[in-house]
N, C-alpha and C positions, 0 to 999 in steps of 0.2 A: 876316309873312304866309307861309304855307306855299308852297313852290315847287310849283306845280301846272302840269303840262305835258302836252301830247299831241303825237303825231307827225304830220308832214306831209311827204311826199316832194317834193323840188324837183330840178330839173336845171340844170346850168350850161351856158351857151350856148357857151363857148369855153374853151380851155386858159388857164392862168394866164399873166399878163404880169408883167414886172418890177415889183415893188411892189404887185401886185394879189393876187387870190385864188389861193392855192396848194392843192395836193391835201390834202384832209382838214382844211381850215381850219374851226374851230369858233367860233361867235359867240354871245354872250349878248345878248339883246334889251335895249336901254336903255329903261327905262320913261319917262324924261323925253323921249324922242324917238319914242315910240310912241303912236298915237292910234287908238282904235276908236270909231266914231261910229255911232249908230243913228238913222235918220230915219223918221218916220211922218207920215201925214196925220192931222191932229187935227180931229175934228168935221166933216170934209169941207170945211173952209174955210181951213186954213193948214197949215203943216208945223212939226213939233216935232223938235228934235234933242237927243240926249243922248250924253254921252261916258261910256264905261266907264273908270273911273279906275284900275283895278287889272288889269294885264295882265303876264304873265311869259312868257318863252320862250327858246329857243335854236335855232340852226340850224347845219348843217354844209354847206359847199360843196366840191365836188370836180369836176374835169373829167369823171370817170366818174359818170354820173347814178345808177348803182346805189349809190353811196356818199354820195349827198346826202340830207339830211333836215332837217326843220324842226319845231319844237315851239312851240305857242302855246295858252294857256288864258286865257280872259276870265272874270273874276268877275262874274256877273250882278248881284249885290247892290251893285256899285259904280257902277251907272248913275246919272248926274247930269244932270238936265234943267233945272237952275236953278230948280226949284220943289220944295221939300221934300215937300209934300203929294202932288204928282203922282209924285215919285220913290217914295214909300212905296207908292202904289197900283200903279205899273207894275212895281216890283220884286216885288210880292206875288203872291198866287195868281190874280189876275185877268189877269195878262199873263206876265211872265218866270218866275214861280214860283221865285224865287231861294232861298227857304227850303228848298224840297224838292229843287230842282235847281240848285245853286249855280254850276255851271260851264257855260260855252259853249266847246265844243272843236271844232277843225277838224283833220281827219285826211285826208291825201291817199293815193291808191293808184296814180296814174299821172300823168305830166307830159309834155307836149309843149312843146318850146322853139322859139320863133319869133323870129328876129332879122331886122330890116329897118332902113330908114333912120330909122324912128321910135324904134328902140331894141330891147330884148329883152323879150319877154313869156313868161310861164310859164303854159301852159294846163293847169289841174289838174282831174283827175277824182277826187273823193274823197267824204268824208262830213262832215256838220256835225251835231253834237249840241247841242241847245238845248231847254230846257223838258222834258227827260226823253225826247225823241224824237231818233232819228238818221235823217237823210235823205241820200240821194246828192245831191251838188251838183257843179257845174262852176264853177270860178273862173278868172279871168284875173288874174295878178299881173304887174305891170310892174317891172322892175329900175330904180329911180330913179337910182342911182349908187353909186360906191364911192370911197374915198380916205381920207386921214388926217383925224383929228378936229381940233377947235380947238387942242389942245395940240401937235399934230404928231407925237405919239408913239404913237397908237393908230389902227389901221386899221378903217374902218367900211364897212358895206354896207347899203343900204336898199331896201325894196320897197313897193309900193302896189297895192291892189286894191279893187274894189267889187262888190257883189252884191245883186240884188233877190230877196227871199224871200217866200213866202206863209206868214204866221204860223200859219194853221190847220193846216199840215202839221206843225207842231211842238207841237200841242195847245193853242194859244192861241186859244180860241174865244169868249172873253168881251170885254167893252168894245167891242162892235160899233159902237155909235154914236159912240164917242169916238176909237177908234184904227182906222185903215184896215187893210185886209187885207194890204197890201204893206209889207214892212219893207225899208229900204235900209241895208245894212251896209257901212261903209267901214273898211278896215284899212290903216294906214300904219305901218310899223315900221322901226327901224334897229338893227343889231346891231354890237357891238364884238368884234373878233377877240381870242381869248384865247391866251395863251402855252400851249405844249404841256402844261406841268405843271399849269396851272390850268383846262384845258379840261374842260367837263362831258361825262361819258360819255354817249353816245347808244346806245339799244338797236339 
């Protein structure tokens, strides 16, 4: 699969601590620890959820917010709702239009970091591209945690965020009776810190 990525700016709430995030740390998103879930109301009587099975990304963390960045691309055609016939329709021109617009991309332009007793959140003002349309959006990402992976030799950092969207704003105007207007997009991802020689260059 091609490495498909888009930029999103993030800020770091505090300076690095021993064993934690250091200046200019670069992370590759671990697909096995990354989940992007779409939720919609179906026929006005229940909710249907589908996972996008192909997501790639990378992000950089730094105590200086101007040096932080994050990349994430979701392949629209990888939506899996546990029903092949529904998958084919929802991936198709009636909803996601994956054949014509294969990528869902999130790009940030400004971040506000808020730290309190509940943890650290990243309030992002940016753009979301989906279905061939790009719209300004505001997201709130929560830093879930950081630390060594199961092997003990790799440092990881994870984030989680949710957003409610109006699908008509992204050109999705069909299937009115089947799919509700509101789309709930949940993004949970974990990155593995890379050695300096293996780090992916970021623009």
